[in-house]
C-alpha positions as CSV (number, residue, x, y, z in Angstrom):
1,M,87.8,82.3,102.3
2,I,90.6,84.2,104.1
3,I,94.0,82.7,103.3
4,T,97.6,83.6,104.0
5,I,100.6,84.3,101.7
6,D,101.7,80.7,102.1
7,D,98.4,79.5,100.6
8,L,99.0,81.2,97.2
9,T,100.9,78.5,95.4
10,N,98.3,75.9,96.5
11,I,95.5,78.2,95.1
12,R,97.2,78.1,91.7
13,K,97.4,74.2,91.9
14,I,93.8,73.8,93.1
15,H,92.5,76.0,90.3
16,R,94.9,75.0,87.5
17,N,92.0,74.7,85.0
18,N,90.5,78.0,86.0
19,S,91.4,81.6,85.1
20,I,92.7,83.4,88.3
21,V,92.5,87.1,88.7
22,Y,94.5,89.0,91.3
23,L,93.5,92.4,92.7
24,A,95.3,94.3,95.4
25,G,94.3,97.4,97.4
26,T,93.9,99.1,100.7
27,F,90.1,99.0,100.8
28,D,89.9,101.4,103.7
29,L,86.3,102.5,104.3
30,L,84.8,100.1,101.7
31,H,82.7,102.1,99.3
32,Y,80.9,101.7,95.9
33,G,84.1,102.4,93.9
34,H,85.8,99.5,95.7
35,L,82.8,97.2,95.0
36,A,82.6,98.1,91.3
37,C,86.3,97.5,90.9
38,I,86.1,94.1,92.6
39,Q,83.1,93.1,90.5
40,K,84.9,94.2,87.3
41,A,87.9,92.2,88.3
42,K,85.7,89.1,89.0
43,S,84.3,89.4,85.4
44,M,87.9,89.0,84.1
45,G,88.2,85.3,85.2
46,D,86.8,82.4,87.2
47,I,88.6,82.9,90.6
48,L,89.2,86.2,92.3
49,V,92.0,86.6,94.8
50,V,92.1,90.0,96.6
51,S,94.9,91.2,98.9
52,V,94.5,93.9,101.4
53,E,97.5,96.1,102.4
54,T,98.7,95.9,106.0
55,D,98.0,98.7,108.4
56,K,101.7,99.5,108.4
57,A,101.9,99.8,104.6
58,T,98.7,101.8,104.5
59,K,100.1,104.3,107.1
60,A,103.3,104.6,105.2
61,S,101.6,105.3,101.9
62,K,98.5,107.3,103.0
63,G,99.6,109.1,106.1
64,K,99.6,108.6,109.9
65,S,95.8,108.9,110.2
66,R,95.2,105.9,108.0
67,P,93.9,103.3,107.9
68,V,90.6,104.2,109.5
69,I,89.6,100.5,109.5
70,G,92.2,97.9,110.7
71,E,93.6,95.2,108.4
72,Q,91.7,92.3,110.0
73,Q,88.4,94.1,109.6
74,R,89.2,95.1,106.0
75,V,90.1,91.6,104.9
76,A,86.9,90.3,106.6
77,L,84.8,92.8,104.7
78,I,86.5,91.9,101.4
79,D,86.0,88.2,102.2
80,G,82.3,88.8,102.7
81,L,81.8,90.0,99.2
82,R,80.1,87.5,96.9
83,S,82.6,88.2,94.0
84,V,85.7,87.3,96.1
85,N,86.8,83.7,96.3
86,Y,90.0,84.3,98.4
87,A,91.1,87.3,100.5
88,L,94.4,87.8,102.3
89,I,96.4,90.4,104.1
90,N,99.5,91.1,102.1
91,E,102.0,90.7,104.9
92,L,105.1,90.7,102.7
93,Q,107.6,93.2,103.9
94,G,108.1,96.6,102.3
95,Y,106.4,99.9,102.3
96,N,106.6,100.3,98.5
97,R,103.5,98.6,96.9
98,Y,105.6,97.3,94.0
99,P,107.8,94.6,95.7
100,T,104.9,93.4,97.8
101,Q,102.4,93.0,95.0
102,L,105.1,91.5,92.7
103,N,105.9,88.9,95.4
104,V,102.2,87.9,95.6
105,I,102.1,87.7,91.8
106,Q,105.2,85.5,91.7
107,R,103.6,83.1,94.1
108,L,100.1,83.1,92.7
109,K,101.0,83.3,88.9
110,P,97.5,84.8,88.1
111,D,96.1,84.8,84.6
112,V,95.1,88.4,85.1
113,F,96.5,91.1,87.4
114,A,93.6,93.5,87.7
115,A,94.8,97.0,88.7
116,A,94.0,100.6,88.7
117,P,97.3,101.7,87.0
118,H,99.4,104.3,88.7
119,D,101.3,107.0,86.8
120,D,104.4,106.3,88.8
121,W,104.7,102.6,87.9
122,A,108.1,102.0,86.5
123,A,108.6,100.3,83.2
124,D,110.8,97.6,84.8
125,Y,108.0,96.9,87.4
126,L,105.5,96.4,84.6
127,R,107.9,94.1,82.8
128,D,108.3,92.0,86.0
129,I,104.6,91.7,86.4
130,Q,104.3,90.4,82.8
131,K,106.8,87.6,83.7
132,Y,104.3,86.1,86.1
133,A,100.8,87.3,85.1
134,K,99.5,86.5,81.7
135,S,97.9,89.9,81.4
136,M,97.3,93.1,83.2
137,E,93.9,94.7,83.0
138,D,92.6,98.0,84.1
139,C,89.8,97.7,86.7
140,F,89.7,101.4,87.7
141,I,86.2,102.8,88.2
142,P,85.9,106.6,88.3
143,Y,84.4,107.2,91.7
144,M,85.1,109.2,94.8
145,H,88.2,107.9,96.7
146,T,88.4,107.1,100.4
147,T,90.5,110.2,101.0
148,E,87.8,112.4,99.4
149,I,85.1,110.7,101.5
150,I,87.1,111.4,104.7
151,T,87.6,115.0,103.6
152,Q,83.9,115.4,102.9
153,I,83.0,113.9,106.3
154,K,85.4,116.2,108.1
155,G,83.7,119.2,106.5
156,M,80.3,118.2,107.7
157,P,78.7,120.3,110.5
Protein backbone atom coordinates (compact mmCIF):
# COMPACT_ATOMS: atom_id res chain seq x y z
CA MET A 1 0.00 0.00 0.00
CA ILE A 2 1.38 3.40 -0.93
CA ILE A 3 1.26 5.78 2.01
CA THR A 4 2.47 9.30 2.82
CA ILE A 5 4.80 10.67 5.47
CA ASP A 6 1.71 11.67 7.49
CA ASP A 7 0.63 8.01 7.72
CA LEU A 8 3.77 6.82 9.51
CA THR A 9 2.63 7.39 13.10
CA ASN A 10 -0.63 5.53 12.35
CA ILE A 11 1.31 2.58 10.91
CA ARG A 12 3.12 2.26 14.25
CA LYS A 13 -0.22 2.39 16.11
CA ILE A 14 -1.95 -0.11 13.80
CA HIS A 15 0.94 -2.58 14.08
CA ARG A 16 1.85 -2.02 17.73
CA ASN A 17 2.06 -5.79 18.31
CA ASN A 18 4.18 -6.42 15.21
CA SER A 19 7.86 -5.92 14.51
CA ILE A 20 8.25 -3.09 11.97
CA VAL A 21 11.25 -2.86 9.66
CA TYR A 22 12.13 0.35 7.80
CA LEU A 23 14.26 0.41 4.65
CA ALA A 24 15.13 3.46 2.56
CA GLY A 25 16.65 3.74 -0.88
CA THR A 26 16.59 5.23 -4.33
CA PHE A 27 15.56 2.04 -6.15
CA ASP A 28 16.29 3.49 -9.59
CA LEU A 29 16.23 0.77 -12.27
CA LEU A 30 14.97 -1.90 -9.90
CA HIS A 31 17.29 -4.93 -10.10
CA TYR A 32 18.11 -8.18 -8.33
CA GLY A 33 20.28 -6.49 -5.68
CA HIS A 34 17.33 -4.29 -4.69
CA LEU A 35 15.00 -7.29 -4.53
CA ALA A 36 17.42 -9.34 -2.42
CA CYS A 37 17.92 -6.43 0.01
CA ILE A 38 14.15 -5.92 0.32
CA GLN A 39 13.60 -9.64 0.94
CA LYS A 40 16.37 -9.69 3.54
CA ALA A 41 14.82 -6.65 5.26
CA LYS A 42 11.41 -8.34 5.30
CA SER A 43 12.94 -11.38 7.02
CA MET A 44 13.92 -9.09 9.93
CA GLY A 45 10.34 -8.44 11.05
CA ASP A 46 6.62 -8.67 10.41
CA ILE A 47 5.88 -5.41 8.59
CA LEU A 48 8.17 -3.82 6.00
CA VAL A 49 7.97 -0.09 5.26
CA VAL A 50 10.10 1.08 2.33
CA SER A 51 10.73 4.69 1.42
CA VAL A 52 11.89 5.87 -1.99
CA GLU A 53 14.00 9.01 -2.37
CA THR A 54 12.47 11.88 -4.35
CA ASP A 55 13.66 12.73 -7.83
CA LYS A 56 15.14 15.96 -6.45
CA ALA A 57 17.13 14.17 -3.73
CA THR A 58 18.28 11.49 -6.19
CA LYS A 59 19.50 14.10 -8.65
CA ALA A 60 21.40 15.88 -5.86
CA SER A 61 23.09 12.71 -4.63
CA LYS A 62 23.64 10.77 -7.86
CA GLY A 63 23.99 13.43 -10.56
CA LYS A 64 21.92 15.35 -13.09
CA SER A 65 21.20 12.30 -15.28
CA ARG A 66 19.45 10.48 -12.44
CA PRO A 67 16.98 9.17 -11.67
CA VAL A 68 16.25 7.20 -14.81
CA ILE A 69 12.83 6.21 -13.46
CA GLY A 70 10.66 8.86 -11.78
CA GLU A 71 9.67 8.71 -8.12
CA GLN A 72 6.01 7.86 -8.79
CA GLN A 73 6.96 4.86 -10.91
CA ARG A 74 9.69 3.77 -8.45
CA VAL A 75 7.32 3.81 -5.47
CA ALA A 76 4.72 1.88 -7.52
CA LEU A 77 7.32 -0.78 -8.39
CA ILE A 78 8.36 -1.11 -4.74
CA ASP A 79 4.70 -1.27 -3.66
CA GLY A 80 4.13 -4.11 -6.14
CA LEU A 81 6.68 -6.36 -4.46
CA ARG A 82 5.20 -9.12 -2.30
CA SER A 83 7.62 -8.45 0.59
CA VAL A 84 6.61 -4.80 0.96
CA ASN A 85 3.68 -3.89 3.21
CA TYR A 86 3.93 -0.10 2.84
CA ALA A 87 5.79 2.10 0.36
CA LEU A 88 6.18 5.86 0.36
CA ILE A 89 8.08 8.67 -1.28
CA ASN A 90 10.28 10.31 1.32
CA GLU A 91 9.24 13.90 0.64
CA LEU A 92 10.86 15.37 3.72
CA GLN A 93 13.08 18.29 2.80
CA GLY A 94 16.81 18.02 2.48
CA TYR A 95 19.32 16.71 0.03
CA ASN A 96 21.36 14.94 2.66
CA ARG A 97 20.01 11.43 3.26
CA TYR A 98 20.60 11.65 7.01
CA PRO A 99 18.02 14.22 8.10
CA THR A 100 15.33 12.84 5.81
CA GLN A 101 15.77 9.21 6.91
CA LEU A 102 16.04 10.25 10.53
CA ASN A 103 12.76 12.19 10.26
CA VAL A 104 11.02 9.08 8.92
CA ILE A 105 12.56 6.97 11.70
CA GLN A 106 11.38 9.48 14.32
CA ARG A 107 7.79 9.24 13.04
CA LEU A 108 7.66 5.48 12.43
CA LYS A 109 9.77 4.31 15.41
CA PRO A 110 10.66 1.03 13.68
CA ASP A 111 11.93 -2.00 15.55
CA VAL A 112 14.60 -2.39 12.88
CA PHE A 113 16.21 0.12 10.53
CA ALA A 114 17.50 -2.08 7.71
CA ALA A 115 20.28 -0.34 5.86
CA ALA A 116 23.27 -0.80 3.65
CA PRO A 117 25.68 1.11 5.92
CA HIS A 118 27.66 3.93 4.40
CA ASP A 119 31.26 4.68 5.36
CA ASP A 120 30.44 8.37 5.69
CA TRP A 121 27.69 7.96 8.29
CA ALA A 122 28.61 10.14 11.23
CA ALA A 123 28.67 8.72 14.76
CA ASP A 124 26.09 11.27 15.93
CA TYR A 125 23.73 10.21 13.12
CA LEU A 126 24.02 6.58 14.19
CA ARG A 127 23.36 7.57 17.83
CA ASP A 128 20.27 9.51 16.72
CA ILE A 129 18.94 6.48 14.83
CA GLN A 130 19.36 4.35 17.96
CA LYS A 131 17.11 6.76 19.88
CA TYR A 132 14.13 5.83 17.67
CA ALA A 133 14.89 2.43 16.11
CA LYS A 134 15.44 -0.51 18.44
CA SER A 135 18.15 -1.92 16.18
CA MET A 136 19.98 -1.26 12.94
CA GLU A 137 20.69 -4.25 10.73
CA ASP A 138 22.79 -4.57 7.59
CA CYS A 139 20.73 -5.60 4.55
CA PHE A 140 23.46 -5.02 1.97
CA ILE A 141 23.65 -7.68 -0.72
CA PRO A 142 26.84 -7.63 -2.80
CA TYR A 143 25.53 -7.11 -6.31
CA MET A 144 25.95 -4.76 -9.23
CA HIS A 145 24.70 -1.25 -8.45
CA THR A 146 22.40 0.78 -10.70
CA THR A 147 25.28 3.10 -11.67
CA GLU A 148 27.29 0.07 -12.86
CA ILE A 149 24.29 -1.22 -14.84
CA ILE A 150 23.90 2.18 -16.54
CA THR A 151 27.64 2.21 -17.39
CA GLN A 152 27.39 -1.29 -18.81
CA ILE A 153 24.38 -0.36 -20.96
CA LYS A 154 26.13 2.76 -22.26
CA GLY A 155 29.08 0.59 -23.33
CA MET A 156 26.95 -1.77 -25.42
CA PRO A 157 27.18 -1.52 -29.20
